[in-house]
C-alpha positions as CSV (number, residue, x, y, z in Angstrom):
1,M,0.0,0.0,0.0
2,T,1.4,3.4,-1.0
3,G,1.6,6.4,1.3
4,P,0.6,10.0,0.5
5,I,2.8,12.0,-1.9
6,P,4.7,14.6,0.1
7,P,4.4,18.3,-1.0
8,L,7.2,20.0,-2.9
9,V,8.8,23.3,-2.3
10,T,8.8,24.9,-5.7
11,T,11.1,27.7,-6.9
12,S,8.4,30.2,-5.9
13,G,8.6,28.9,-2.3
14,T,5.0,27.6,-2.4
15,L,3.8,24.1,-1.5
16,G,2.5,22.0,-4.3
17,G,1.3,18.4,-5.0
18,P,2.7,15.9,-7.5
19,T,1.5,17.9,-10.5
20,D,3.6,20.9,-9.5
21,L,7.0,19.4,-10.2
22,A,9.2,22.3,-11.1
23,L,12.9,23.3,-11.1
24,T,13.9,23.4,-7.4
25,P,17.3,24.7,-6.4
26,A,19.0,23.2,-3.4
27,G,18.9,26.6,-1.7
28,E,16.1,29.1,-2.2
29,R,17.1,32.6,-3.3
30,P,15.2,35.8,-4.3
31,A,14.5,36.5,-7.9
32,L,17.2,38.5,-9.7
33,R,16.9,41.3,-12.2
34,A,17.7,40.2,-15.8
35,D,21.2,41.9,-15.8
36,A,22.0,40.5,-12.3
37,A,20.9,37.1,-13.4
38,R,23.1,37.2,-16.5
39,N,26.1,38.3,-14.4
40,R,25.4,35.5,-11.9
41,T,25.3,33.0,-14.7
42,R,28.6,34.4,-16.1
43,L,30.3,34.0,-12.8
44,L,28.9,30.5,-12.3
45,E,30.1,29.4,-15.8
46,A,33.6,30.7,-15.0
47,A,33.5,28.9,-11.7
48,S,32.4,25.7,-13.4
49,R,35.3,25.9,-15.9
50,L,37.8,26.5,-13.1
51,M,36.5,23.6,-11.0
52,S,36.8,21.3,-13.9
53,E,40.4,22.3,-14.2
54,C,41.5,22.4,-10.6
55,G,38.7,20.9,-8.5
56,A,36.5,22.4,-5.8
57,T,39.3,22.4,-3.2
58,N,41.4,24.9,-5.2
59,L,38.5,27.1,-6.3
60,T,39.0,30.6,-5.0
61,M,36.9,33.8,-5.3
62,E,39.9,35.6,-6.8
63,A,40.3,33.0,-9.5
64,V,36.6,33.2,-10.4
65,A,36.8,37.0,-10.6
66,T,39.8,36.8,-13.0
67,A,38.2,34.1,-15.2
68,A,35.0,36.2,-15.4
69,G,36.8,39.4,-16.0
70,V,35.3,41.2,-13.0
71,G,36.6,42.6,-9.8
72,K,36.9,40.3,-6.7
73,G,34.4,42.5,-4.9
74,T,31.7,41.6,-7.5
75,V,32.1,37.9,-6.7
76,F,31.9,38.5,-2.9
77,R,28.8,40.8,-3.3
78,R,27.1,38.1,-5.4
79,F,27.9,35.0,-3.3
80,G,29.0,36.3,0.1
81,D,31.9,33.9,0.5
82,R,33.4,30.8,-0.9
83,T,30.8,28.5,0.7
84,G,28.1,30.6,-0.9
85,L,29.8,30.3,-4.2
86,L,30.0,26.5,-3.9
87,I,26.3,26.2,-2.9
88,A,25.3,28.5,-5.8
89,L,27.4,26.4,-8.2
90,L,25.7,23.2,-7.0
91,D,22.3,24.8,-7.5
92,H,23.3,25.8,-11.0
93,R,24.3,22.2,-11.8
94,E,21.2,20.8,-10.1
95,Q,18.9,22.9,-12.2
96,Q,20.5,21.6,-15.4
97,L,19.8,18.1,-14.2
98,Q,16.3,18.9,-13.3
99,A,15.6,20.6,-16.6
100,A,16.8,17.4,-18.4
101,F,14.4,15.0,-16.5
102,L,11.4,17.4,-16.2
103,S,11.3,18.8,-19.7
104,G,14.1,17.4,-21.7
105,P,14.0,14.9,-24.6
106,P,13.3,11.2,-24.1
107,P,14.1,8.8,-22.7
108,L,14.9,11.0,-19.7
109,G,12.2,13.6,-20.3
110,P,8.4,13.3,-20.4
111,D,7.9,11.8,-23.8
112,A,8.8,8.3,-22.9
113,P,7.2,5.4,-20.9
114,A,7.7,5.6,-17.1
115,L,10.0,2.6,-16.9
116,E,12.2,3.8,-19.7
117,R,12.5,7.2,-18.0
118,L,13.5,5.5,-14.7
119,H,16.1,3.4,-16.5
120,A,17.5,6.7,-18.0
121,F,17.3,8.6,-14.8
122,G,19.6,6.3,-12.7
123,P,22.7,6.7,-15.0
124,A,22.0,10.4,-15.4
125,L,21.9,10.9,-11.7
126,M,24.9,8.7,-11.0
127,R,27.0,10.7,-13.6
128,H,25.8,13.9,-12.0
129,E,26.7,12.7,-8.6
130,R,30.1,11.4,-9.7
131,D,31.0,14.6,-11.6
132,H,30.0,16.9,-8.7
133,H,30.8,14.8,-5.7
134,E,33.2,17.4,-4.3
135,L,30.5,20.1,-4.4
136,I,27.8,17.8,-3.0
137,L,29.8,16.4,-0.2
138,A,31.1,19.9,0.8
139,A,27.5,21.1,1.1
140,R,26.4,18.0,3.0
141,T,27.1,19.2,6.5
142,D,24.1,17.4,8.1
143,P,23.3,13.9,6.8
144,L,19.7,14.1,8.0
145,R,19.1,17.5,6.4
146,N,19.9,16.0,3.1
147,Y,16.5,14.3,3.0
148,A,14.7,17.7,3.4
149,V,16.6,19.6,0.7
150,P,14.1,20.7,-1.9
151,A,16.2,19.3,-4.8
152,N,16.3,15.8,-3.2
153,R,12.6,15.9,-2.4
154,L,12.0,16.6,-6.0
155,R,14.1,13.6,-7.1
156,H,12.3,11.4,-4.6
157,T,8.8,12.5,-5.8
158,H,9.8,12.1,-9.4
159,V,11.0,8.5,-8.9
160,M,8.0,7.6,-6.8
161,L,5.6,8.9,-9.4
162,L,7.3,7.1,-12.2
163,L,7.3,3.9,-10.2
164,R,3.5,4.2,-9.7
165,Q,3.0,5.0,-13.4
166,A,5.1,1.9,-14.3
167,G,2.7,-0.2,-12.2
168,A,5.2,-1.1,-9.4
169,Q,3.7,-2.9,-6.5
170,G,4.4,-2.2,-2.8
171,D,5.2,1.0,-1.0
172,T,6.5,3.2,-3.8
173,D,7.5,5.9,-1.3
174,L,10.1,3.5,0.3
175,L,11.0,1.9,-3.1
176,A,11.9,5.4,-4.4
177,H,14.3,5.9,-1.4
178,T,15.8,2.5,-2.1
179,L,16.6,3.4,-5.7
180,L,18.0,6.8,-4.9
181,A,20.2,5.3,-2.2
182,A,21.9,3.3,-5.0
183,A,22.9,6.5,-6.7
184,D,24.1,8.4,-3.5
185,T,27.1,10.6,-4.0
186,A,29.2,8.9,-1.4
187,L,28.4,5.4,-2.6
188,V,29.0,6.2,-6.2
189,H,32.4,7.8,-5.3
190,H,33.3,4.9,-3.1
191,L,32.5,2.3,-5.8
192,T,34.1,4.0,-8.7
193,V,37.1,5.6,-7.0
194,E,37.9,3.6,-3.9
195,R,36.8,0.2,-5.3
196,G,37.8,1.0,-8.9
197,M,34.5,-0.2,-10.3
198,P,33.6,0.9,-13.9
199,L,30.7,3.3,-13.8
200,D,29.0,1.0,-16.3
201,R,28.9,-1.8,-13.7
202,V,27.3,0.6,-11.1
203,E,24.7,1.7,-13.7
204,A,24.0,-2.0,-14.5
205,G,23.2,-2.4,-10.8
206,W,20.6,0.4,-11.0
207,H,18.9,-1.3,-14.0
208,E,18.8,-4.7,-12.2
209,L,17.5,-3.2,-9.0
210,L,14.9,-1.2,-10.9
211,D,13.7,-4.2,-12.8
212,R,13.2,-6.1,-9.5
213,L,11.4,-3.3,-7.8
214,A,9.2,-2.4,-10.8
215,R,8.2,-6.0,-11.5
216,T,4.4,-6.2,-11.5
217,T,4.0,-10.0,-11.6
């Protein structure tokens, strides 16, 4: 028997039901003017390039300012400090992932059967977690708070709805948590880096687990 679908915190800060799936950053922020939004995106793109080259540990406010061609004070005014920059960068990457599974092309996006979307979602999430594990783990200061972060609540509700649409039996609320645990940042990093597993093998585990959980007979 399935439980009720939890409400979502949307980008507008309102509470919505399962039909209100919308882009949901990890941290809420007020709306920006068009020019301020463009400048913010420019800074985040510069930070993304630098992080790809040197990693999150070596990312500095000064380096971002230089890469974006602005003064250091501009970066501090926009993000407050390095932690604020890292959280904003994580939000930026998260919204790109959300756009792909909420409105992107199939099989990840809406124009595909539910089970196909789930099979596409796992590898997309794992690659996202692997590519951004430094940012994600740096922002994960409280393990319990991780479950209440709006972006993670959106992922959970998305998987739960697709399981129901695919005809999965059992408690789809808990099944969604089980699936998402298989794509957790720390686990994916441990398996692919510490254990040396190919990512393809980890993804195959998602597909096998999904097939077992979504089995309707």
